[in-house]
Each structure stands twice: as structure tokens, then as C-alpha cells.
C-alpha positions in Angstrom: 92.0 121.8 99.4 90.3 119.1 100.6 90.9 115.0 99.3 90.4 114.7 95.5 89.8 111.7 94.2 92.1 110.3 91.3 89.4 111.0 88.7 89.3 115.0 89.9 93.0 114.6 89.4 92.6 113.4 85.7 90.0 115.5 84.4 92.1 118.8 86.1 95.2 117.7 83.9 93.3 117.2 80.8 91.9 120.8 81.5 95.2 121.9 81.9 94.7 123.4 85.2 97.6 122.9 87.3 98.5 123.9 90.7 101.6 125.1 92.9 101.4 122.2 95.2 100.4 118.2 94.8 100.6 115.8 97.5 100.3 112.1 96.4 100.4 109.4 98.9 99.0 106.0 99.2 100.4 102.6 99.0 99.7 101.6 95.7 102.8 103.2 94.2 102.7 102.4 90.5 99.8 104.6 90.2 101.3 107.2 92.5 104.2 107.5 90.1 102.4 107.7 87.0 100.2 110.8 88.8 103.3 112.0 89.3 104.4 111.7 86.1 101.7 112.7 84.1 101.0 116.4 86.2 105.0 116.4 85.1 104.4 116.1 81.5 101.4 118.8 81.2 103.9 121.2 83.5 106.6 120.7 81.3 104.8 120.0 77.5 107.2 121.2 74.8 109.5 123.1 77.3 113.0 122.8 75.5 115.3 122.1 79.0 113.6 120.1 80.2 116.3 118.5 82.1 117.3 121.7 83.8 113.2 122.5 85.1 112.8 118.8 87.0 114.3 117.8 89.7 113.7 115.2 92.7 115.0 115.1 96.2 114.5 112.5 98.6 114.7 114.2 102.3 116.3 111.1 103.8 119.7 112.0 102.3 118.9 116.0 101.1 118.8 119.0 103.3 115.5 120.4 103.1 116.9 123.7 102.4 118.4 122.4 99.0 114.7 121.2 97.9 113.1 124.5 98.7 116.3 126.2 97.1 114.8 124.6 94.0 111.5 125.0 94.3 112.3 128.8 94.9 114.7 129.2 91.7 113.1 130.6 88.4 112.7 128.1 85.5 114.8 128.0 83.0 113.4 128.7 79.2 109.7 127.5 80.5 106.5 128.4 82.3 107.2 126.7 85.2 109.5 124.4 86.9 108.7 120.5 88.7 110.5 119.6 92.1 109.6 116.3 93.3 109.9 115.8 97.4 109.5 112.3 98.9 110.8 110.5 102.2 109.4 114.2 104.0 107.3 112.3 107.1 110.2 112.3 109.4 111.7 115.9 109.5 112.6 117.5 112.6 111.3 120.2 113.8 113.0 123.0 112.3 113.0 121.3 109.0 109.1 120.8 109.1 108.9 124.6 109.5 111.3 125.4 106.4 108.6 122.9 104.7 105.4 124.5 106.2 107.0 127.8 105.4 107.2 127.4 101.7 104.0 125.5 101.6 102.0 128.6 103.3 103.7 131.0 100.1 104.5 128.8 97.9 106.5 129.9 94.5 104.2 130.6 91.6 106.6 129.5 88.8 107.4 126.2 90.4 105.2 122.4 90.7 106.3 121.1 93.8 105.2 117.4 93.9 105.2 115.8 97.5 105.1 111.9 97.1 104.6 109.3 100.0 103.4 105.9 100.5 101.9 106.6 104.5 100.8 109.9 106.1 100.9 110.8 109.8 97.9 112.8 109.7 98.5 113.9 113.7 101.5 115.9 112.5 101.4 119.8 111.7 102.7 119.3 108.5 100.4 116.8 107.2 98.0 119.1 107.7 98.9 121.9 106.0 99.8 119.8 103.0 96.7 118.4 102.5 95.2 121.8 103.2 97.0 123.4 101.2 97.7 120.8 98.1 95.9 118.9 95.7 96.1 116.1 97.8 95.1 112.6 96.4 95.6 109.4 97.8 96.3 106.2 96.1 95.3 102.9 98.2 95.3 99.5 96.9 93.1 98.3 94.5 90.0 96.3 95.6 89.6 92.7 93.2 86.9 95.1 91.2 89.2 97.9 90.4 91.9 96.1 89.6 89.8 94.0 87.2 88.3 97.4 85.6 92.0 98.7 85.2 93.1 95.8 83.9 90.4 96.1 81.3 91.1 99.3 80.6 95.4 98.2 79.9 94.1 95.5 77.7 92.5 98.4 75.7 95.7 100.1 75.7 97.4 97.2 74.4 94.8 96.7 71.9 94.1 93.2 73.0 91.1 91.6 74.2 90.7 88.5 76.4 87.0 87.3 78.0 85.7 88.3 81.8 86.7 84.6 82.9 90.2 84.7 82.0 90.3 88.4 83.4 89.3 87.4 86.7 91.7 84.7 86.5 94.9 86.9 85.8 94.0 89.8 88.6 93.4 86.6 91.1 97.0 84.9 90.2 98.7 88.4 90.1 97.3 90.2 92.9 97.1 93.7 94.1 100.3 95.1 92.8 99.4 97.4 90.1 102.9 97.8 89.0 103.3 93.5 88.5 100.0 93.8 86.8 101.0 95.8 84.1 104.1 93.9 83.6 102.1 90.1 82.8 99.4 92.2 80.7 102.0 93.3 78.9 104.0 89.9 78.8 100.5 88.3 77.4 99.8 91.0 74.8 102.8 90.3 73.4 102.2 86.8 73.8 99.0 87.6 71.9 100.0 90.1 69.4 99.3 87.6 66.4 95.6 87.2 67.4 95.0 90.0 69.6 93.4 87.4 72.3 94.5 86.5 75.8 94.0 83.0 76.1 93.2 81.2 79.7 96.1 78.9 78.0 98.4 82.5 77.9 97.9 82.8 81.4 98.4 79.6 82.6 101.5 79.0 80.9 103.3 82.8 81.6 101.6 84.6 84.9 103.6 84.0 88.0 101.2 82.5 91.1 102.0 86.0 92.9 99.3 85.3 95.3 100.0 82.1 96.5 103.2 83.1 97.8 101.2 85.9 100.0 101.5 83.9 102.8 105.1 83.6 103.0 105.1 87.7 102.8 102.7 87.4 105.3 105.1 86.0 107.7 108.4 88.2 106.8 106.2 91.2 107.7 105.1 89.5 111.3 108.1 88.5 112.2 109.3 92.4 111.3 106.5 93.4 113.2 104.3 95.4 110.5 101.0 95.1 111.7 99.4 97.6 109.2 100.5 95.6 106.1 100.2 92.0 108.1 96.5 92.9 108.1 96.1 94.5 104.6 97.5 91.3 103.4 95.8 89.3 105.7 92.6 90.8 104.8 93.4 90.4 101.4 93.6 86.9 101.3 90.3 86.4 103.4 88.5 88.7 100.8 89.6 86.4 98.3 88.0 83.1 99.3 90.9 81.8 101.5 89.4 79.5 104.1 90.7 81.2 107.9 91.2 77.2 109.0 94.0 76.9 106.0 95.5 80.2 106.4 96.1 79.4 110.0 98.0 76.5 109.0 99.9 78.1 106.2 100.6 80.7 108.9 102.1 77.8 111.3 103.3 75.8 108.9 106.0 78.6 107.6 106.9 79.6 111.8 107.8 75.8 111.7 110.3 76.1 108.7 111.7 79.3 110.4 112.1 77.9 113.8 113.5 74.8 112.1 115.5 76.8 109.9 116.9 79.5 112.7 117.9 76.0 114.7 120.0 74.8 111.5 121.7 78.1 111.1 122.9 78.2 115.4 124.5 75.1 114.2 126.1 76.9 110.8 124.3 74.6 109.1 124.8 75.7 104.9 121.7 77.1 102.4 121.8 73.6 100.9 121.6 71.9 104.0 118.6 74.1 105.4 117.0 73.7 102.0 116.7 70.4 102.0 114.8 69.9 105.5 112.6 73.4 104.7 110.6 73.3 101.8 110.9 76.5 99.9 110.6 77.7 96.1 113.6 78.7 94.9 112.8 82.5 94.1 112.1 82.9 97.7 114.7 81.2 99.5 117.1 84.4 99.7 113.4 86.1 101.5 112.8 83.4 103.7 117.0 83.0 104.9 116.4 86.9 105.6 113.5 86.6 107.7 115.2 83.8 109.0 118.3 85.9 110.4 116.0 88.5 111.5 113.7 86.2 113.9 114.5 85.1 117.8 114.1 81.5 118.2 112.4 82.4 121.6 110.0 84.7 119.9 109.3 82.1 117.4 108.7 79.5 120.1 106.2 81.8 121.9 104.3 82.7 118.6 103.8 78.8 117.6 102.1 78.4 121.1 99.9 81.5 120.0 99.1 80.3 116.8 98.2 76.7 118.1 95.8 78.4 120.8 94.2 80.5 117.8 94.0 77.0 115.4 92.1 75.5 118.9 89.5 79.1 119.0 88.7 79.0 115.6 88.0 75.2 115.6 85.7 74.7 118.5 83.9 78.5 118.0 85.7 79.9 121.5 85.9 83.3 120.0 82.6 83.4 117.8 80.5 81.0 115.7 81.0 81.2 111.7 83.2 83.3 109.5 83.0 86.9 111.3 84.3 84.4 114.4 87.2 83.1 112.3 87.8 85.9 110.7 87.9 87.9 114.2 90.5 85.2 115.5 93.1 85.8 112.8 93.2 89.3 113.3 93.7 89.2 116.9 96.5 86.9 116.1 98.0 88.4 113.6 98.0 92.1 115.7 99.9 89.9 118.7 102.1 88.1 116.3 103.0 91.8 115.0 102.9 93.6 118.4 
């Protein structure tokens, strides 16, 4: 089988078409989890002993043979059973071979759903899964896609809003669909009497998640997570953030980390750290965790590189215009996360 899109999966489930193997992968975990739930609901619809025919296994803490044995077990008073398998992307060679053997000849009375955040498409198991499974990718949604999804969710919640307010909600919340769903439910409750969400409700109730994205970006840079760092950077740039402003935010966060690291090396307590380092209360524990993971010398080198990138952007050394500034920022993020 080849990669399918989300609409293909929805259409097949509406038509009661069930396959023995599914591969759901990608960073949009909320929609991915909803898809796994929809498959499970369709498979076990009207099953009298559902708890005996549904199981989940993380191969980080479960032997692969246990998951395979569950998939090979006959269902109890049901036509099929569902087995959900996660954390299979780093199996050793022997365990990977065992899973490949099952996937090559799956049991027809079981539906096995493989779930992963990301896949290494060079690995034999990944290639086998994509070929054998109904494979659907759940990539992070664009702002346009988020708007369409939010509009559909509001319809389900039986409330309305205008386009301007809807765009404002998406701009505030960001690309996390799970968070967006929670905020829409909160707003729908507030609008229960009128059935209409106003801009005032949004400003009063929705947390400004996207304004904190630069803190998340710094955390991923310190953690050397290049892929996630670039994803957040591109999201911020696509949202219209100015490169000079972004590099200033990155520099500010690194300065704060360097100061916190110095204070912590002197055994300073939390109160003293946050007396000198301004930080939203909700982000303080995350900030301290990032500071503990960071290295003082590495922070100093990073600040030098940030200063050089800032100069390059302001003097067009790396190319003029928005494209040149964007390239400088992407190069900076790649170097900081190396």
C-alpha cells in the first residue's frame, strides 16, 4: 500500500472498510490519536466484551513478542480485536525482524495500529510498514488548515464566530490542535447563552500560547533538537514575525539563561534567580530545567554566534531582504542546535 491522506481514511471508515494493519505517524498527535480511536470504535462497534479485545503496547517497556502474541490471539465474542503498538522505531535487529514477520502475514481477526511521532524511512521496518499498512501521515497543520479545522469544531460545539475572531483564536493558540480544541471548548461554554463567540471572550479566556513560542524554541535549541527548532522557527516566520525581532528574542533568552546559570553556580535560590531574570510564572520551572541542561561555555559561544547573525541580517551580509534574513536565522538555528 502507499501513503493515504486523512480524508481517504475517513471515507474508508464511513464505508466500513477495515484493514488488518494501520500506520499512523506524524507530529500532530491529537488528530493522530483521534484517527486511532475512530478505527478502534469502528472495529469494536457493538462488541460485548470490548475490554478483552482492545490492548495497547509501548515497545519501550514491553517485549515485542508480547505485542505479537496479543495480535495473534483470537478475539473474544467479537469478529476482531484491536492492538495498538507504539515506540517501535528503535527496536534492535532481532525484534525488528520479528515484527516484520508478523506484518508480512498479519492475522485477519486482528487490527494492529502502529503509532509513531516520526519515522526513519531508511529502516527496513519502516519500509515494510508503509508497504503493508494503511499508512497516514499527521503533519502539523498550517494556519489555513487550523482555521478550517476550528470552524468545523465550532460547528460540532454548536456555536459560531466571525472570521476575524476565528483567525485571532488561531493566532493566539498556535499549531497545537489539542490545545486549540481545549480553548474552543472553553469558549463554547462561555458562549452557551448566546451561541456566539466574541472577540472580548477570546481576549479574556484564551492564553497567548504563541507569544511563548520563543521560549519553546530556545528550549529545543539547548536540547539540540534541530528538527523541532526549525519547525518552530518557520512557524514564527510564517506567522509574520520579523527576523530582527526574533533574533532579539533568541538573544534575550540566551542572556537570561547565561545569567541564571551563573546565579545557580553560586547556589542562588529560585527567588533570587527570578528577581534578576524576568520570566512569566507559568514558564519558570521549564526555564530552570533548560538552564540546568545548558552549559555555560556553550551559552557564551552561542551568544557570539547570535551577535554575528544579528549583524549579518542588519547589514545584509548574508543576502538582502526577507529571504536573506530568513536564511541567516535558519543557519543560526542549525548551528545552535548542532
